[in-house]
C-alpha atoms as one frame of an Amber mdcrd trajectory, in Angstrom:
protein
 -18.484 -18.427 -29.817 -17.467 -14.946 -28.664 -15.395 -14.447 -25.527 -16.167
 -11.735 -22.966 -12.876 -10.920 -21.258 -11.668  -8.896 -18.290 -11.133  -5.494
 -19.940  -8.156  -3.213 -19.498  -9.670  -0.112 -17.927  -6.464   1.881 -17.911
  -2.762   1.568 -18.614  -2.177   0.912 -14.912  -4.607  -2.011 -14.672  -3.150
  -5.531 -14.541  -6.095  -7.350 -12.950  -9.650  -6.770 -11.790 -12.190  -8.351
  -9.476 -15.493  -9.528 -10.913 -17.825  -7.905  -8.398 -21.233  -8.809  -9.835
 -22.805 -10.581 -12.772 -25.785  -8.698 -14.208 -26.814 -11.720 -16.315 -27.446
 -15.437 -15.848 -26.843 -18.457 -18.047 -29.235 -18.473 -20.991 -29.908 -14.729
 -20.939 -30.003 -12.922 -24.272 -27.755  -9.857 -24.427 -27.312  -7.074 -26.971
 -24.273  -5.022 -27.878 -23.854  -2.237 -25.312 -25.693  -4.027 -22.490 -24.124
  -3.913 -19.027 -23.529  -7.552 -18.096 -20.989  -7.298 -15.261 -19.445  -4.990
 -12.684 -15.681  -5.006 -12.188 -13.881  -3.655  -9.125 -10.585  -1.898  -9.836
  -8.345   0.415  -7.848 -10.363   3.245  -9.388 -13.703   1.936  -8.162 -16.608
  -0.125  -9.457 -16.947  -0.056 -13.247 -19.937  -1.279 -15.268 -18.726  -3.418
 -18.173 -20.534  -3.572 -21.498 -20.696  -6.489 -23.901 -19.780  -5.922 -27.551
 -21.648  -8.892 -29.016 -25.285  -9.842 -29.379 -26.209 -13.371 -28.400 -26.931
 -15.812 -25.589 -24.846 -16.265 -22.443 -23.558 -19.837 -22.711 -21.021 -19.897
 -19.866 -19.997 -17.776 -16.886 -16.393 -18.788 -16.281 -15.411 -16.602 -13.327
 -17.190 -16.465  -9.989 -18.235 -13.235  -8.300 -15.486 -11.970  -6.016 -12.695
 -13.602  -8.033  -9.721 -11.455  -9.058  -8.285 -12.323 -12.475  -5.717 -10.788
 -14.873  -6.728  -8.499 -17.728  -7.635 -10.603 -20.767  -9.038 -13.534 -18.773
 -12.176 -14.975 -20.374 -15.103 -14.172 -18.071 -17.968 -15.514 -20.164 -18.850
 -17.034 -23.514 -21.511 -15.494 -25.744 -23.083 -17.470 -28.577 -24.240 -15.438
 -31.570 -28.033 -15.215 -31.823 -28.090 -16.899 -35.219 -26.175 -19.863 -33.794
 -28.060 -20.160 -30.528 -30.002 -23.410 -30.272 -32.226 -24.540 -27.456 -30.779
 -27.270 -25.267 -32.518 -30.679 -25.144 -35.673 -30.625 -23.067 -34.546 -33.507
 -20.916 -31.022 -34.209 -19.760 -30.322 -37.314 -17.671 -29.244 -36.230 -14.184
 -25.756 -37.240 -13.143 -25.231 -39.475 -10.145 -24.509 -37.676  -6.911 -21.565
 -38.759  -4.825 -21.837 -39.196  -1.046 -21.631 -35.982   0.956 -22.740 -32.463
   0.225 -22.316 -31.142  -3.310 -21.608 -27.543  -4.182 -22.570 -26.965  -7.835
 -22.793 -24.049 -10.187 -25.739 -25.657 -11.945 -24.259 -24.565 -15.293 -24.946
 -26.566 -18.436 -22.211 -28.766 -19.921 -23.710 -28.615 -23.401 -22.003 -26.668
 -26.168 -23.908 -27.318 -29.379 -21.334 -25.428 -31.402 -18.275 -27.261 -30.090
 -16.942 -29.632 -27.422 -19.159 -30.382 -24.408 -17.482 -29.121 -21.244 -18.507
 -27.448 -17.995 -17.487 -23.863 -17.185 -14.935 -25.208 -14.690 -13.357 -27.402
 -17.367 -13.292 -24.522 -19.857 -11.672 -22.265 -17.279  -9.001 -24.871 -16.484
  -8.371 -25.459 -20.190  -7.898 -21.721 -20.679  -5.434 -21.604 -17.753  -3.406
 -24.513 -19.166  -3.587 -23.364 -22.783  -5.489 -26.475 -23.876  -7.625 -26.255
 -27.027 -10.823 -28.144 -26.219 -11.411 -28.963 -29.860  -8.433 -31.293 -29.691
  -9.572 -33.124 -26.551 -11.392 -36.455 -26.751 -13.914 -36.491 -23.920 -14.241
 -39.578 -21.731 -17.364 -38.458 -19.878 -20.997 -39.207 -20.613 -21.907 -38.618
 -24.262 -18.326 -37.572 -24.988 -18.302 -34.775 -22.427 -14.808 -33.466 -21.674
 -13.856 -33.901 -18.034 -11.275 -32.096 -15.959  -9.106 -35.225 -16.013  -9.143
 -35.171 -19.830  -7.797 -31.617 -19.839  -5.234 -32.330 -17.121  -4.043 -35.456
 -18.912  -3.553 -33.634 -22.203  -1.753 -30.742 -20.525   0.420 -33.074 -18.470
  -0.577 -31.132 -15.393  -1.311 -32.333 -11.907  -4.996 -32.944 -11.281  -6.768
 -29.839 -10.108  -8.410 -29.839  -6.700 -11.897 -29.352  -8.100 -13.850 -32.243
  -9.557 -15.341 -32.305 -13.040 -18.695 -30.658 -13.510 -17.684 -27.719 -11.299
 -18.593 -29.776  -8.201 -16.805 -30.339  -4.915 -17.464 -33.451  -2.832 -17.119
 -32.565   0.836 -18.634 -33.805   4.089 -20.769 -31.411   6.166 -18.239 -31.516
   9.020 -15.335 -30.752   6.692 -17.240 -27.898   5.095 -17.982 -26.360   8.522
 -14.290 -26.526   9.470 -13.314 -24.974   6.140 -15.719 -22.079   6.736 -14.417
 -21.506  10.273 -10.757 -21.566   9.180 -11.274 -19.532   6.010 -10.003 -22.346
   3.772 -10.948 -22.328   0.069 -12.236 -25.853  -0.615 -11.643 -25.401  -4.353
  -7.909 -25.435  -3.628  -7.866 -28.669  -1.628  -7.192 -32.141  -3.019  -9.558
 -34.632  -1.377  -8.304 -38.015  -0.097 -11.730 -39.570   0.399 -13.667 -41.839
  -1.993 -13.916 -40.288  -5.425 -11.758 -37.364  -4.333 -14.144 -36.296  -1.558
 -12.693 -33.762   0.892 -12.405 -34.960   4.477 -11.967 -33.012   7.696  -8.318
 -34.111   7.810  -7.770 -32.581   4.356  -9.131 -29.245   5.577  -7.123 -29.345
   8.813  -3.978 -30.062   6.828  -4.563 -27.210   4.375  -2.668 -23.981   4.670
  -4.710 -21.250   6.316  -4.334 -17.944   4.432  -2.616 -15.235   6.424  -4.816
 -12.216   7.148  -3.957  -9.273   4.945  -3.407  -5.778   6.199  -6.549  -3.755
   5.682  -6.095  -1.165   2.949  -8.827   1.337   2.136 -10.172   1.772  -1.383
  -8.813   5.329  -1.427  -5.325   4.090  -0.510  -5.440   1.414  -3.221  -6.534
   3.983  -5.785  -3.841   6.445  -4.773  -1.188   3.726  -5.006  -2.414   2.740
  -8.467  -2.438   6.360  -9.657   1.050   6.956  -8.250   2.418   3.854  -9.985
   0.807   4.789 -13.309   1.963   8.404 -13.194   5.499   7.407 -12.194   5.666
   5.080 -15.175   4.173   7.703 -17.495   6.623  10.347 -16.301   9.529   7.948
 -16.858   8.468   6.608 -20.255   6.835   9.590 -21.995   9.122  12.442 -23.153
   6.927  15.303 -21.954   7.167  18.883 -23.096   5.073  21.769 -21.760   3.806
  25.037 -23.200   1.692  27.572 -21.304  -0.657  30.267 -22.529  -2.689  32.955
 -20.717  -6.211  33.410 -22.090  -8.482  36.411 -21.565 -11.807  34.870 -20.494
 -13.722  38.180 -20.578 -15.727  37.404 -23.724 -16.532  33.858 -22.604 -17.725
  34.935 -19.152 -19.795  37.822 -20.548 -21.472  35.457 -23.030 -22.166  32.972
 -20.230 -23.838  35.636 -18.084 -26.025  36.739 -20.970 -26.940  33.175 -21.989
 -27.661  31.958 -18.462 -29.941  34.923 -17.786 -32.598  33.313 -19.984 -32.128
  29.763 -18.666 -33.482  28.011 -15.605 -31.055  27.174 -12.810 -30.969  23.520
 -13.891 -30.141  24.474 -17.495 -27.398  27.029 -16.854 -23.955  26.521 -18.321
 -20.639  26.697 -16.485 -17.322  27.910 -17.844 -15.934  24.362 -17.628 -18.321
  23.221 -20.357 -17.247  26.105 -22.602 -13.552  25.299 -22.120 -14.218  21.594
 -22.692 -15.969  22.312 -25.998 -13.224  24.739 -27.066 -10.536  22.111 -26.399
 -12.472  19.600 -28.510 -12.977  22.045 -31.397  -9.286  23.047 -31.342  -8.379
  19.384 -31.770 -10.211  19.336 -35.100  -7.329  21.333 -36.581  -4.594  19.764
 -34.455  -5.313  16.085 -34.872  -1.864  14.852 -33.854  -2.707  15.727 -30.261
  -5.888  13.656 -30.492  -4.258  10.241 -30.670  -2.689   7.417 -28.675   0.794
   5.878 -28.575   0.579   2.106 -28.911   3.082  -0.521 -29.963   5.788   2.038
 -30.596   3.764   4.179 -32.993   1.125   6.880 -32.978  -2.466   5.774 -33.611
  -4.804   8.598 -34.754  -8.278   8.632 -33.220 -11.365   8.500 -35.401 -13.252
  10.723 -32.966 -12.652  13.423 -30.370 -13.327  11.978 -26.922 -12.013  14.275
 -24.210 -11.382  12.678 -20.830 -12.509  14.828 -17.912 -10.438  14.517 -14.728
 -12.826  14.093 -11.777 -11.724  14.142  -8.144 -13.598  11.645  -5.987 -15.020
  12.515  -2.586 -13.325   9.559  -0.918  -9.993  10.459  -2.471  -8.484   9.543
  -5.804  -9.070  10.593  -9.373 -10.673   9.207 -12.528 -10.744  10.623 -16.048
 -13.713   9.166 -17.964 -14.359  10.181 -21.549 -17.104  12.341 -22.996 -17.455
  10.834 -26.443 -17.721  13.116 -29.488 -17.024  16.131 -27.289 -16.866  18.406
 -30.332 -20.408  17.630 -31.486 -23.912  18.636 -30.390 -25.066  21.715 -28.522
 -23.371  23.212 -25.477 -26.504  22.492 -23.462 -26.259  18.820 -24.388 -22.563
  18.765 -23.500 -23.324  20.408 -20.149 -25.943  17.757 -19.362 -23.605  14.928
 -20.332 -20.758  16.427 -18.308 -22.960  16.767 -15.220 -24.151  13.183 -15.589
 -20.607  11.869 -16.069 -19.247  13.634 -12.991 -22.205  12.448 -10.913 -21.780
   8.817 -11.987 -18.015   8.968 -11.519 -18.453  10.010  -7.894 -21.178   7.395
  -7.393 -18.985   4.620  -8.798 -21.259   3.974 -11.787 -18.977   4.523 -14.781
 -19.048   2.298 -17.850 -16.028   0.471 -19.207 -16.230   2.335 -22.541 -15.969
   5.640 -20.671 -12.762   4.483 -18.987 -11.010   3.330 -22.152 -11.951   5.688
 -25.000 -10.457   9.064 -23.988  -8.111  10.503 -26.620  -6.888  13.482 -24.572
  -7.583  14.658 -21.010  -8.670  17.999 -19.560  -7.864  18.637 -15.903  -8.693
  21.758 -13.930  -7.871  22.896 -10.413  -9.245  26.372 -10.905 -12.007  25.904
  -8.350  -9.255  25.341  -5.769  -7.594  28.645  -6.593  -4.590  27.025  -8.280
  -3.098  29.449 -10.804  -1.593  26.882 -13.168  -1.349  23.103 -13.560   1.517
  21.037 -15.006  -0.167  17.652 -15.532   1.256  14.257 -16.477  -0.121  12.521
 -19.575  -2.437   9.547 -19.070  -1.026   6.764 -21.279  -1.676   5.745 -23.991
  -2.822   9.321 -24.717  -0.276  11.764 -26.133  -1.482  15.040 -24.604  -3.210
  16.586 -21.615  -4.581  20.093 -20.985  -4.429  21.688 -17.537  -6.398  24.801
 -16.547  -5.814  27.076 -13.578  -8.170  29.530 -11.925  -9.581  32.508 -13.799
  -8.191  35.485 -11.867  -8.324  39.248 -12.310  -4.937  40.362 -13.635  -3.541
  43.588 -15.112  -3.857  43.275 -18.885  -3.078  45.580 -21.781  -6.161  46.328
 -23.903  -5.938  48.981 -26.648  -2.818  50.416 -25.057  -4.405  50.659 -21.613
  -3.648  48.524 -18.566  -6.974  47.205 -17.283  -8.071  44.322 -15.043  -9.137
  41.260 -17.023 -10.187  37.698 -16.047  -7.198  35.609 -17.133  -6.916  31.817
 -17.171  -3.565  30.075 -17.545  -3.697  26.945 -19.679  -0.873  24.409 -19.895
  -0.481  21.757 -22.573   1.557  18.685 -21.702   2.367  16.645 -24.811   4.420
  13.679 -26.009   7.557  14.742 -27.892   7.455  11.502 -29.895   4.321  12.775
 -31.613   4.404  16.589 -31.618   6.767  19.432 -30.772   6.565  22.744 -28.928
   5.673  24.703 -32.062   2.663  22.477 -32.726   1.649  22.659 -29.081   1.796
  26.455 -29.131  -0.411  26.580 -32.223  -2.994  24.413 -30.466  -3.117  26.786
 -27.482  -3.428  29.745 -29.830  -6.377  28.037 -31.546  -7.947  27.377 -28.138
  -7.577  31.052 -27.246  -9.246  32.115 -30.484 -12.221  29.818 -29.916 -12.777
  31.176 -26.399 -12.939  34.711 -27.793 -16.024  33.706 -29.823 -17.967  31.458
 -27.416 -21.225  31.968 -29.280 -19.812  29.811 -32.111 -19.134  26.838 -29.847
């Protein structure tokens, strides 16, 4: 049984909110399918599954915020998936209204337990394989898990059901009380109106906009990165004359929709330069450098509502420039629409950021951990430049490399920028 967990979508992410399930119990999923949407400080992210199989359990409800690593769902491998019995005896209903997930308790590959029981077992660190179920047909109940863990009985009843009277439920709704957190004093643990009235009413939280949450998260992550990563910086001025002339000539034969921009050329040049300077294309994890098996440049994208994301363009060094341009346009569009995928938020091996369109002459960026380098580009401006002994105006772009001194040094950084310069002098080869 494979576990689908809350992913870490950045070094600054500690928890996420499950916004939407894209699947239901019993659905068949394939590797790469989008099965959930997760809300983070950086927006709504589509999360892919990395297994092929059948959805056996959805363990977290929509709207619930859980820590990174929390099991969200269980996926049974296709080869092991077996149809459930055609007829299952219905369980007796207790007096009062019943709120139920309707999820199956059957696990043909292991212990029988409801999603609520599995979630509680995960929270308490209880291995269900070691629990002897006391429910019907050996089903493991919440009490079985609580008893083994030595924990106080949880407020929810086994089977992911809550017994509550209509009057008590109405009061709970009016007061904003979560009935799953109340211990009932009625028959069979049913929740009464007095239980709801005696429950603590959550204090209203100060309203914070999504942009403010994102900015706070970015500030915290960058503060930590600046404190923990021994940055060094090297800057290089690049003559963009050849690149811009080639762009004008190339775009003259293309439709408006197909035309290239200088950002795509710089992005490809950065990726190709990394082929010879692989130490900059890596991550720092567990106290050591981890080389990347591919070149996946993260592209810093400013969002219209405020904030910043840096999703990855995988295999940035491969394919045609036209293909890269199309992928870059699509990525930026989806980033601003809040439709990024989890793999795009976790696979970048280096980041490119540019403020040239804002007229900024140079950028001194902070590395996005766990990456070990970042490239910042300023505006391309006409500057006096010496060409063949003559001072002439040339379009010059200042490029800054910020890198981790634990992995490379200034000499290696300077060689990378020199390689980048050389590639931009022959754009037709990109």
